[in-house]
N, C-alpha and C positions, 0 to 999 in steps of 0.2 A: 553569583555568576549571572550575567545577563543573557538575554536572548541572542545577541550578536555573537558572543563568545561560544555559546552552545552550537549555533549554526556552523560557525567556522570549524569547531572541533569535530562535529558530526560529519561534515563534508570531507574533512581530511581522512577520517576513519573509513568512510564509504569509498573514497578514491583508492585507498590501500586494500580494498577487498574485505573490510571489516563488517561487523554486524552491530547495529545500534538498537536502542530501546528509546522510543520517542512518542510524544503526544501527537495525535492526528485529529482530523475533523470529527471522528467518532469516539474512539477509545485509544488507550495506549497501544502502540504497535511495535512489532519487531520488524526491522528493515535492513535492506542491503541494496547494493547496485543491482538493478534488474537485468543487467547484461552480464553479470559475473556468475558463471555456473557454480563455482566452488562456494561462493558466498550464499547463493540460493540453497545449495545443499546443506550448508550449516544451519540455515533458518529452519529447514525441515527437521534436522537433528535436534535443535534446541527445543522446538515445539513437540518433539516426539510424534511427528505426523508423517503419514505415508506420503511419498512424493507423487502418488497418483492423484492426490487432491491438489488441484491448482491453487496458486496464490494470486493475489491481485497486486496492482501497482498504483502508486499515486503520481500524478503530474501536477504542475502548477497552472497549466492553461489548456484550453481546448486545442490551441495551435500545436502545442507539444504532443498532444494525444495522437495526432495524425502520423507522427514519426514511427509509431509502433504497430501500424496496420497497413496492409497493402491497399485497402480501400475502407473508408469510413462512410457508412450509409448516411444520407442527408439528414434523416430524422435524429441522428445522434447529436448533431450540433444544437438542435432545438431542445432536446432533452437536457443537455448539459446547461444550456443558457437559462432555461425556465425551472429547473429543479429547485424546490424550496427547502430541501434537506439533502444531506450527502447521498449521492447516487453513483453506484458502480454499474458500468456498462460492460457486458460481455460481448466481444466482437470476434468474428472469424478472421482468419488470415493474418495472424499476428506476425510481426517481423521485428528484428533488432533487439530481441531479448534472449536471455538464456533459455535453451530448449527445455530445461527441467522446470521452468516456470509455467509452461503451457498446459492446458487441459489436453486430454487424449485426442480431442477433435481439432487441435491446433488453435483453439480460441484463447483469448486472454481477457481477464477482468481488469478494468482500468477506471480510476476515479479522478476527476479534477477536483482538487481540494481548494476550499475557499477559506479554511481556517488559517489564521495569520502565520503561526509558526511553521506548520507543515508546508504551506505554500511557499514561504521564503526558503525553507530547506530545499525543496524541489527546484526552485528557481536558481538558487546558488549552485546546486549540484549539476544542473543542466541536463539531467537524465531522469528517467523514471526510477522511483524508489519502491522496492517491495514493501507492502504493508499488510501484515497479518496480525491478528489479535495477540496480545502478549499473555497468552495462556498456554498451558499444556493441552495438546489435542484432546478434545472432548470435555475439557474443564470449563468453568464459567469465565466469561469475558470480564476483564478487570474494569471496574468503574472508576478506579483511581490508581495512581502509581503504587500505592501501598497494598493493593490487592494482587499485585504481580508476584507469582511464586518465586522463591529464592532459586529454584532450579533453573529459572530463566535469567534472573538478574546476574547470577554468577557466571553465566556463559557468554554474555555479549561483550563486545569490545568497548562500547561507550554507552553511557546512560545519560540522556539529556536531563539537565536540572530544571529547565523551564517547565512549568505546568505541573509540577509534582503535587502541589496543594489543591489543584483543581479536580473536581469530581464530575464525571459525565453521567448521563442518564443510562449509559450502557446500551443504548439503542444502536444497532448496527445500521449500515447504509441500506438503502433500497437497492435491489439488484434487478436489472433488466437485461435480457439477452436480445440482441438485434441480429437478425439474419441479413445476409448480403443484400436481399431485396427490400430490406427495411421492415420486415415483419417483426412485431414486438411480442416478446414473451416475458411476463412479469414473474420473476423467480421469488422475490421477497419484497413485500410492500414496505 
């Protein structure tokens, strides 16, 4: 099965409110439509994770990022443009996403992916896609598809075939929180 068919199938599942397992710019992720509250709830259940711990979203471009916040601090655009590795930004004033996706303070983590598959998936879906590591809460992050527990693979609606043979370094994205005034807090390097 090629990349195009996987993207088509995954988008169809996302549009129907399903949950997918897919390769991202860091590691394999569990994903769903970031605007679908029921799908987001299922992701928490699959991961066996408390919904008090917020999830992040992937988008295909910085332009699309601005759809999900009332205001994006100017410094965010530079950080996205010049990041030399995957970078998740946590911004205040999230909008247009499922409420159970947000942190208690109303912030949302978002990452502009540059990896070919996940970028094309986000582009074709035309909305933000939830992206959380394909592990049970507290368990090790999977460096390859074959590291993902069966408790997860058996509960998703679609598993992407593309990238199953690829092994990542298991390194998560950097995380930076930006205050509305542009103040920067590095959460994870």
